[in-house]
C-alpha positions in Angstrom: 59.7 85.8 128.9 57.8 86.9 125.5 59.1 85.7 122.8 56.8 85.4 120.3 55.1 88.5 118.6 51.3 89.0 119.1 50.5 91.0 116.2 50.4 90.2 112.3 52.9 93.0 112.1 55.6 91.7 114.5 55.0 88.5 112.8 55.9 89.5 109.7 58.9 91.1 111.0 60.3 88.0 112.7 60.2 86.3 109.3 62.1 89.2 108.0 64.5 88.9 110.6 65.1 85.2 110.1 65.4 85.8 106.0 67.6 88.7 106.3 70.0 86.9 108.8 70.3 83.9 106.7 71.2 85.9 103.6 73.8 87.6 105.8 75.4 84.3 106.7 76.2 83.6 103.0 76.9 87.1 101.4 80.7 87.9 101.3 81.7 90.6 103.7 82.1 93.9 101.3 78.9 93.2 99.6 77.0 92.5 102.9 78.5 95.6 104.4 77.5 97.6 101.5 73.3 96.4 101.6 73.5 97.4 105.1 71.7 100.5 104.6 68.8 98.7 102.8 68.3 96.3 105.9 67.5 99.9 108.4 64.1 100.5 107.0 62.9 98.4 109.5 65.3 100.2 112.2 62.2 101.2 114.5 60.1 98.3 113.6 61.9 96.0 115.4 61.3 93.0 117.6 61.1 93.3 121.5 62.4 90.7 124.0 60.9 91.2 127.7 62.2 89.6 130.7 60.5 90.5 133.9 60.5 94.0 133.9 63.0 94.4 131.3 62.2 95.4 127.9 64.9 95.2 125.2 64.3 96.0 121.6 66.2 93.6 119.0 66.7 95.7 115.8 67.3 93.6 112.6 71.1 95.0 112.7 71.9 93.2 115.9 71.1 89.8 114.3 73.7 90.5 111.1 76.6 91.8 113.5 78.4 88.6 114.5 78.5 87.6 110.7 80.2 91.1 109.9 82.5 90.7 112.8 83.8 87.4 111.5 84.1 88.0 108.2 85.5 91.0 108.7 88.2 89.7 110.6 88.5 86.8 108.3 89.3 89.5 105.4 91.7 91.3 107.3 93.7 88.3 107.6 93.5 87.6 104.4 95.3 90.9 103.6 97.4 91.7 107.0 99.0 89.7 109.8 97.3 88.9 113.2 100.1 90.9 114.6 99.2 94.0 112.8 95.5 93.3 113.8 96.4 93.2 117.3 98.5 96.5 117.0 95.6 98.5 115.5 94.8 101.7 117.7 91.2 101.4 117.2 91.1 97.9 118.6 93.0 98.8 121.6 90.4 101.6 122.2 87.4 99.4 122.1 89.1 96.8 124.3 89.7 99.7 126.6 85.8 100.9 126.2 84.8 97.3 126.7 86.9 97.0 130.0 85.3 100.2 131.1 81.6 98.8 130.5 82.4 95.5 131.8 83.7 97.2 135.1 80.3 99.2 135.2 78.4 96.2 134.2 79.5 94.4 137.5 79.6 97.2 140.1 75.9 98.4 139.4 72.6 99.0 140.7 70.8 96.5 138.6 72.9 94.0 137.2 70.3 92.7 134.8 69.9 96.1 133.1 73.6 96.5 133.1 74.3 92.8 131.5 71.5 93.5 128.6 73.0 97.0 127.8 76.6 95.6 127.6 75.7 92.8 125.6 73.9 95.5 123.0 77.1 97.3 123.6 79.4 94.8 122.7 77.8 94.1 119.6 78.1 97.9 118.4 81.9 97.7 119.0 81.8 95.0 116.8 79.9 96.7 114.4 82.3 99.6 114.6 85.5 97.5 113.9 84.0 95.8 111.3 83.2 99.3 109.5 86.6 100.1 109.9 87.9 96.8 108.0 85.6 97.6 105.3 86.7 101.1 104.7 90.3 99.9 105.0 89.9 97.4 102.3 87.9 99.9 100.0 90.7 102.4 100.5 93.3 99.8 99.5 91.5 98.7 96.6 91.3 102.2 95.4 94.7 102.4 94.7 94.9 98.6 92.9 94.5 98.7 89.0 93.1 95.3 89.3 90.5 96.3 92.4 89.6 100.0 91.8 86.4 98.9 89.8 85.3 96.6 92.4 85.8 99.1 95.2 84.1 101.6 92.9 81.0 99.2 92.8 80.6 98.1 96.2 80.9 101.9 97.4 78.0 102.6 94.8 75.9 100.0 96.0 76.4 101.4 99.5 75.7 104.9 98.5 72.6 103.9 96.4 71.2 101.9 99.0 71.7 104.6 101.4 70.2 107.3 99.2 67.2 105.1 98.8 66.5 104.7 102.2 66.8 108.5 102.7 64.6 109.0 100.2 61.7 106.5 101.8 62.4 108.2 105.4 61.5 111.5 103.6 58.5 110.0 102.0 57.6 108.7 105.7 58.3 111.9 107.4 56.2 113.9 104.9 53.1 111.2 105.1 53.7 111.4 109.0 53.2 115.5 108.7 50.7 115.2 106.6 48.4 112.6 108.0 48.8 113.9 112.1 48.9 117.5 111.3 46.8 118.4 107.9 44.6 115.3 106.6 43.1 114.1 110.2 41.4 116.5 112.3 42.3 115.0 115.5 45.8 113.1 115.2 46.7 110.7 113.0 44.7 107.9 111.3 47.0 105.7 108.7 50.1 106.1 110.9 48.1 105.1 114.3 46.9 102.0 112.3 50.6 101.3 111.3 51.8 101.7 115.2 49.1 99.5 116.2 49.9 96.3 114.1 54.0 96.9 114.5 56.0 96.6 117.6 57.8 99.8 119.2 55.4 102.5 118.1 57.0 105.2 116.2 54.6 108.3 117.1 54.3 108.2 120.6 58.1 108.4 121.0 58.8 111.2 118.5 55.0 112.8 118.4 56.2 116.5 119.1 54.5 119.6 118.1 55.7 122.5 116.6 53.2 124.4 118.5 51.6 122.9 121.5 48.2 124.3 121.1 47.7 122.4 117.5 48.0 119.2 115.6 51.1 120.1 113.9 53.7 117.6 114.6 57.5 117.5 114.0 58.0 114.1 111.7 60.3 111.2 113.3 60.6 109.6 110.1 61.6 105.5 110.6 63.4 106.6 113.7 60.7 107.0 116.0 62.4 110.8 117.4 62.3 113.7 115.6 66.1 114.5 116.6 67.4 111.3 115.5 65.8 111.9 112.1 67.0 115.4 112.0 70.8 114.2 112.6 70.3 111.2 110.1 68.8 113.8 107.5 71.6 116.5 107.7 74.5 113.5 108.0 72.9 112.5 104.2 72.9 115.9 103.4 76.7 116.4 104.3 77.5 113.0 102.6 75.6 113.4 99.0 76.5 117.0 98.9 80.0 116.2 99.3 79.7 113.7 96.4 77.8 116.1 94.4 80.3 118.9 94.4 83.2 116.6 93.6 81.0 115.1 90.7 80.7 119.1 89.5 84.5 119.6 89.8 85.3 116.3 88.0 83.2 117.1 85.4 85.2 120.3 84.5 87.2 118.5 82.4 86.1 116.9 79.2 85.3 113.5 79.1 83.8 110.5 81.1 80.5 112.1 82.6 77.9 110.1 84.5 74.9 112.7 84.2 72.7 110.4 86.4 74.8 110.6 89.4 74.2 114.3 89.5 70.4 113.8 89.4 70.4 111.0 92.3 72.4 113.1 94.7 70.3 116.1 93.9 66.9 114.4 94.9 68.6 112.6 97.8 69.6 116.1 99.3 66.0 117.5 98.7 64.4 115.1 100.3 66.9 114.8 103.2 66.5 118.6 103.4 62.8 118.4 103.4 62.9 115.5 106.2 64.8 117.8 108.2 62.6 120.9 108.0 59.9 118.6 109.4 61.9 118.1 112.2 64.0 121.4 113.2 66.2 119.5 115.3 68.7 121.8 117.1 71.1 118.6 118.1 71.4 118.1 114.2 72.7 121.3 113.5 75.2 121.2 116.6 76.7 118.3 114.3 76.1 119.4 111.1 77.8 123.3 110.9 80.9 122.5 112.5 81.3 119.5 110.1 80.4 121.2 107.0 82.8 124.0 107.7 85.8 121.7 108.4 84.8 119.4 105.1 84.8 122.8 103.4 87.8 124.2 104.6 90.1 121.1 105.0 88.8 119.0 101.9 86.9 121.0 99.1 89.1 124.2 99.4 92.7 122.4 98.9 90.6 120.9 96.0 89.4 123.7 94.2 92.6 126.1 95.1 94.5 123.2 93.5 92.3 122.4 90.2 92.2 126.3 89.6 88.7 126.5 89.8 88.0 129.0 92.9 85.9 131.4 90.6 83.7 128.6 89.3 83.1 127.1 92.8 82.3 130.2 94.2 79.6 131.2 91.1 78.4 127.6 91.8 78.1 128.0 95.4 76.0 131.3 94.8 73.9 129.7 92.2 73.2 126.6 94.8 72.3 129.0 97.7 70.0 131.3 95.5 68.2 127.7 94.2 68.0 126.9 97.7 66.3 130.4 98.9 64.1 129.8 96.0 63.1 126.6 96.9 62.7 127.3 100.5 60.6 130.6 99.5 58.2 128.3 97.4 57.6 125.7 99.9 57.0 128.9 102.4 54.6 130.0 100.1 52.9 126.5 99.4 52.8 126.6 103.5 50.6 130.0 103.8 48.0 128.2 101.8 47.3 125.4 104.3 45.3 126.8 107.3 45.3 125.6 110.9 42.0 126.6 112.9 43.1 127.5 116.5 41.2 125.0 119.6 40.6 128.6 120.8 39.6 130.1 117.7 41.1 131.7 114.8 43.6 130.1 112.8 47.1 130.4 111.2 48.9 128.7 108.5 51.8 125.9 108.3 54.5 128.5 107.5 53.8 130.8 110.4 53.5 127.8 113.0 56.9 126.4 111.8 58.8 130.0 111.6 57.0 130.4 115.0 59.0 127.3 116.1 62.3 128.2 114.6 62.5 131.6 116.5 61.8 129.1 119.6 64.5 126.9 118.7 67.4 129.4 118.8 66.5 131.0 122.0 68.5 129.7 124.7 66.1 129.9 127.8 63.3 128.0 125.7 61.2 125.4 127.6 63.2 122.5 125.7 66.7 124.2 126.2 65.8 124.4 129.8 64.5 120.8 130.4 67.7 119.4 128.6 69.7 121.4 130.6 68.2 120.4 133.9 68.3 116.5 132.9 72.1 117.1 132.5 72.2 118.8 135.9 70.4 115.8 137.2 72.9 113.2 135.5 75.7 115.0 137.5 73.5 115.1 140.6 73.2 111.0 140.2 76.7 110.7 139.6 77.9 112.4 142.8 75.7 110.1 144.5 77.7 107.2 144.1 81.5 109.1 144.4 81.5 109.8 140.6 82.1 106.2 139.8 78.8 105.9 138.4 75.4 103.8 139.0 76.2 101.2 136.1 75.8 100.8 132.3 72.3 101.6 131.4 70.7 102.5 134.6 70.3 106.1 134.3 66.3 105.5 134.9 66.7 103.2 137.6 69.1 105.8 139.4 66.6 108.8 138.6 64.1 106.4 140.2 66.1 106.0 143.3 67.4 109.1 143.8 65.2 111.7 142.3 61.8 110.6 141.7 60.5 107.3 142.5 57.4 107.8 140.2 59.0 108.2 137.2 60.5 105.1 135.6 61.8 106.4 131.9 64.1 109.1 132.9 66.7 109.8 130.2 69.4 112.6 130.5 69.1 113.4 126.4 72.4 113.3 126.3 75.1 110.9 125.5 77.8 112.8 127.9 74.9 113.0 130.5 74.2 109.3 130.3 78.1 108.6 130.3 79.1 110.5 133.6 75.9 109.3 135.4 76.2 105.7 134.5 80.0 105.0 134.4 81.4 108.4 136.2 84.2 110.5 135.6 86.6 108.0 134.8 84.3 106.2 132.0 83.2 109.8 130.6 87.2 110.6 130.3 87.8 107.4 128.4 85.5 107.9 125.9 86.5 111.5 125.5 89.8 110.3 124.7 88.3 107.9 122.1 86.2 110.8 120.3 89.6 112.8 120.6 91.3 110.0 118.7 88.5 110.1 116.3 88.6 113.3 115.5 92.4 113.6 114.7 92.2 110.8 112.4 89.1 111.7 110.5 90.7 115.1 109.8 94.0 113.8 108.6 92.4 111.4 106.2 90.1 114.4 105.1 93.4 116.3 104.6 95.2 113.5 102.4 92.0 112.6 100.6 91.9 116.2 99.7 95.5 116.2 98.4 94.9 113.0 96.2 91.7 114.2 94.9 93.4 117.5 94.3 96.1 116.2 92.4 94.2 113.8 90.4 92.0 116.3 88.9 94.9 118.6 88.3 96.6 116.7 86.2 94.1 115.8 83.8 93.5 117.3 80.6 90.4 114.9 79.8 88.6 112.9 82.5 88.6 109.1 82.5 86.4 107.1 83.8 89.2 105.6 86.4 90.0 109.3 87.3 86.1 109.8 88.1 85.9 106.7 89.9 89.0 107.0 92.2 88.1 110.7 92.9 84.5 110.0 94.0 85.8 106.7 95.9 88.2 109.0 98.0 85.3 111.5 98.6 83.0 109.0 99.9 85.5 107.3 102.3 87.0 110.9 103.8 83.4 112.5 104.2 82.3 109.0 105.6 84.9 109.2 108.3 83.3 112.6 109.2 79.9 110.6 110.4 80.9 109.7 114.1 82.8 113.2 114.7 79.7 114.7 113.8 77.8 112.3 116.3 80.0 113.2 119.1 79.0 117.0 118.9 75.2 116.3 117.9 74.9 114.1 120.9 75.6 116.6 123.3 71.6 117.1 123.8 70.8 113.6 122.3 71.3 110.3 123.3 71.4 108.2 120.1 75.6 107.5 120.0 75.0 104.1 120.7 72.6 102.9 118.4 73.7 100.7 115.6 72.3 103.3 113.1 75.5 105.7 114.1 78.2 103.0 114.3 77.7 101.1 111.2 78.9 104.0 108.8 82.5 103.3 109.2 85.4 105.6 110.3 88.7 105.9 108.5 91.0 104.9 111.8 92.5 101.8 110.6 93.6 103.7 106.8 97.3 104.0 106.7 97.5 107.4 105.0 101.3 107.0 104.6 100.5 104.3 102.0 98.8 107.0 99.9 101.5 109.0 99.0 101.5 109.6 95.3 98.4 107.9 94.6 96.2 108.1 91.8 
């Protein structure tokens, strides 16, 4: 067992882990959760625990989760009863998921791997529950005159921390692209040095190319994977665009204004779009497009109609679209000036290479799409070897080696659903699908209720007060935050990142009682 990091970078991370965990032990629950995006800058730079042939990464967030769970339960019981807690539907669903996971950890082809995966899965369920409690408390405080200012401050802290992290991730993405594609003639320099000194290297995992014959790479950002970087970037676009639009609609009224919010939102959105452009992840688009239409149709359209600003909103939408086209045209023009020599002679430019990749990405029969389809079919084949009962939690690579290719030690279906059906069979997949459906229903229901509340608040105000502005922004933040998990259920059709902590800590609206929100603000 190797517990002590070998590089100076690994030792530095170990010290950071200890400091952050110590802070988490003393910080109040609401403030602690609001600052969680601030610790994810070392999401990929994490520690590794090796037990025999098993290697597991230990992310800093895992060390904070026990404190989040304990403090969330304590905060819940301050406001509600134990009976209410035990009757929460989300708690019952998480209990069912945990029971399924436990069964498939015991009846497995590799008990060590399954138990290690189960331990991580338990922590993720705890994070999900803690996030739900956090959102429930913020929602409750939004409608209490003595607490809404505190709720706004806490949500604002989360938004600022998340925005700063998104900006930093985009800076990392851009520097990776420049370092590995433009500045260095044969691969990376600065980021290669970073990878050599910190554990769990980023570039070997996500160092995919726009063109296999050139050194033009897709940027993995902080996440070590281009797909997850793309998914995160478009989630950021969804959240901050929603906040920007609510801010715009609110400021159609005279009175209170916070101009700094608008510019912060615009900077974050621009940086996130830049980061996504350097990945062109199809998995991200699978989640983004449906959720964008749902948020627009279920949330913003009713608000715009309620306050009678349809024409203004349409005009603003056209201006935003034109601005986006102009920005893309500028970047495309800039890219044409960056020449890329071909190994076989001749040259092209960055814009040409990205355009060629974009054409390839939308083609349903390209090599990547075919490979994903092959892996998914392999997952179904593996599940049939165990009579559709699954091979055990976390054992896909073991099963692939046992049933498909003995020489392949790191196979992955690149799909949450492929992973579920192979490891936990049709029963496990079915339980998770029901849970996903539950999340969708609750999230869309909350979107509708939030739209009604925000629209009513803005419609009846002749002048905008700080109180109404704060509550409208709070409801928008909570409502759109609740759509992140549905976003992931679509994006992970072709990607396997659903069970990573970064996707579970956002929050959900499943604990919020929408009936209690009637006639608020």
